[in-house]
C-alpha positions as MATLAB code, in Angstrom:
seq = 'MNNRKLILYISMSLDGFIATNDDDLSWLSIVEKEGEDYGYAKFSENISSYIVGRKTYETILKLTGGVFPQSDKYDCYVITRQKRKQENGVTFYNDDIEVLIAKLKQEGSGDIYCDGGGEIVKLLMEKNLIDRYIISIIPVILGDGKRLFLGGTEMIKLNAKEVKYFDSGLIQLHYEKSNKDSSSDITTK';
ca = [
     143.162   -3.044   89.259;
     142.013    0.329   90.558;
     138.963    1.879   88.886;
     139.183    5.352   90.420;
     138.852    8.114   87.855;
     140.001   11.719   87.742;
     136.952   13.695   86.616;
     136.841   17.306   85.492;
     133.363   18.512   86.540;
     132.954   22.157   85.638;
     130.762   24.809   84.003;
     131.697   27.213   81.259;
     130.065   29.794   79.042;
     129.241   28.861   75.465;
     132.393   30.696   74.386;
     134.620   28.710   76.763;
     135.072   30.929   79.830;
     134.875   29.750   83.457;
     134.912   33.249   84.973;
     135.103   36.876   83.954;
     138.503   38.570   84.103;
     137.684   39.824   87.627;
     136.555   36.322   88.800;
     132.852   37.158   88.616;
     130.738   34.008   88.593;
     127.325   35.657   88.954;
     126.456   34.682   85.371;
     126.165   31.066   86.565;
     122.952   32.069   88.343;
     121.051   32.292   85.046;
     120.552   28.515   85.218;
     119.617   28.340   88.904;
     116.325   26.556   89.288;
     114.750   25.379   92.521;
     115.176   21.625   92.957;
     117.650   21.282   90.062;
     121.276   20.457   90.821;
     122.201   19.256   87.309;
     123.324   15.864   88.605;
     125.769   17.223   91.177;
     124.417   15.224   94.155;
     124.607   11.957   92.232;
     128.045   12.836   90.853;
     129.426   13.631   94.318;
     128.233   10.323   95.841;
     131.329    8.539   94.508;
     133.895   11.309   95.105;
     136.480   11.051   97.863;
     139.162   13.523   96.716;
     139.009   17.059   95.365;
     141.785   18.925   93.564;
     141.820   22.540   92.511;
     144.340   25.163   91.496;
     145.511   27.817   93.947;
     143.799   30.724   92.178;
     140.464   28.901   92.152;
     140.936   28.009   95.821;
     141.502   31.686   96.675;
     138.467   32.714   94.599;
     136.302   30.216   96.496;
     137.561   31.630   99.805;
     136.676   35.176   98.687;
     133.188   34.118   97.588;
     132.484   32.215  100.825;
     133.976   34.592  103.380;
     137.021   32.388  104.036;
     135.240   29.033  104.198;
     136.280   26.162  101.929;
     133.097   24.028  101.840;
     134.679   21.198   99.841;
     136.925   20.294  102.795;
     133.842   19.191  104.756;
     133.112   16.535  102.125;
     136.378   15.523  100.488;
     140.089   14.978  100.955;
     141.203   18.309   99.381;
     144.379   19.254   97.549;
     145.303   22.676   96.215;
     147.898   22.498   93.464;
     150.373   25.339   93.901;
     153.975   26.321   93.197;
     154.342   27.566   96.776;
     155.134   25.593   99.917;
     152.312   26.125  102.372;
     151.125   24.522  105.545;
     147.784   22.770  105.630;
     144.792   25.067  106.313;
     141.000   24.864  106.086;
     141.274   21.057  105.824;
     143.319   21.455  102.628;
     146.708   20.028  101.690;
     148.811   22.285   99.473;
     150.707   20.233   96.907;
     153.671   21.501   94.888;
     155.340   18.331   93.643;
     154.844   16.069   90.608;
     151.121   15.997   89.737;
     151.421   12.482   88.290;
     152.689   11.192   91.634;
     149.760   12.783   93.480;
     147.132   11.404   91.084;
     148.665    7.904   91.191;
     148.699    8.050   95.009;
     145.059    9.209   95.186;
     143.964    6.493   92.767;
     145.758    3.844   94.841;
     144.707    4.967   98.306;
     141.217    6.370   97.921;
     137.832    4.761   97.797;
     136.090    7.052   95.290;
     136.788    9.174   92.266;
     138.858   12.369   92.168;
     137.005   15.610   91.388;
     138.833   18.458   89.632;
     137.073   21.814   89.661;
     139.608   23.987   87.784;
     140.884   26.505   86.987;
     142.417   26.733   83.570;
     146.042   26.300   84.655;
     145.422   23.087   86.630;
     143.255   21.729   83.803;
     146.067   22.433   81.332;
     148.618   20.727   83.601;
     146.406   17.643   83.945;
     145.769   17.596   80.192;
     149.494   17.894   79.415;
     150.009   14.707   81.421;
     146.803   13.131   79.988;
     145.540   12.470   83.519;
     141.863   13.408   83.161;
     139.768   10.265   82.689;
     136.348   11.911   82.346;
     135.165   15.369   81.353;
     131.737   16.537   82.541;
     131.249   20.042   81.215;
     128.083   22.049   81.720;
     127.597   24.671   79.025;
     125.807   27.731   80.409;
     123.670   29.501   77.766;
     125.586   32.777   77.794;
     128.386   34.311   75.737;
     130.720   36.310   77.987;
     132.922   37.664   75.215;
     136.011   37.682   77.430;
     137.271   36.186   80.655;
     139.255   33.258   82.000;
     139.283   30.305   79.651;
     138.756   26.712   80.692;
     141.039   25.346   77.976;
     144.219   27.389   77.682;
     145.673   25.532   74.692;
     149.243   24.432   74.224;
     148.559   20.741   74.888;
     148.770   17.701   72.645;
     145.552   16.434   71.080;
     143.524   14.234   73.442;
     141.002   11.935   71.813;
     137.730   11.571   73.725;
     134.654    9.383   73.472;
     131.278   11.080   73.846;
     129.239    9.203   76.457;
     126.192   11.309   77.187;
     124.550   14.653   76.536;
     121.925   16.014   78.908;
     119.621   18.888   78.031;
     117.902   20.927   80.743;
     114.925   23.327   80.618;
     117.173   26.175   81.768;
     119.158   25.910   78.529;
     122.148   24.263   80.233;
     123.628   21.411   78.220;
     125.875   18.926   80.011;
     128.485   17.048   77.979;
     130.022   13.791   79.229;
     133.249   12.494   77.666;
     135.766    9.801   78.573;
     139.396    9.546   77.628;
     139.588    7.382   74.526;
     141.057    3.920   74.563;
     142.194    2.626   71.194;
     139.549   -0.112   71.163;
     136.705    2.083   72.476;
     133.815    3.279   70.397;
     131.531    6.192   71.118;
     128.088    5.204   72.387;
     126.428    8.522   73.155;
     123.091    8.850   74.897;
     120.923   11.940   75.217;
     118.424   13.008   77.839;
];
């Protein structure tokens, strides 16, 4: 039995936005603190694959001057409706998402990291493919922007696993997809 998990690891504002309408992410810097990575290094130790939507991929390229840093660490897939050739160490995927996730879970050695955006998260939620949700709540209300959860999906029952509080005001929520026999055993730090 394969134990690989598809994990949504992402930040959002208190009011549920992952970016402003013009893809500004500068508000994330309010929680930057020297020596604090909010568990990212530990999280990424067991990741071997990375999936992201096309719009998020293009935003990352704009922010980094055309570099896709994730491709240096992970086997990367950009989910898109377009047929595109591989570039920047990235495979563009436009087929059945369930087939891709099943393949990655079978073939890989670590977990699968999803970093958004809202459309890919909705697609994965519609198919109930996300096994774990790690959501960092940034202490800011944007008022408007691009939502993490777009709605229009069936209800997905989750079990709370952990809540972490940080001096910067960031709160990190850890949930797992519910199994009928599971019970919530939440821990706080």
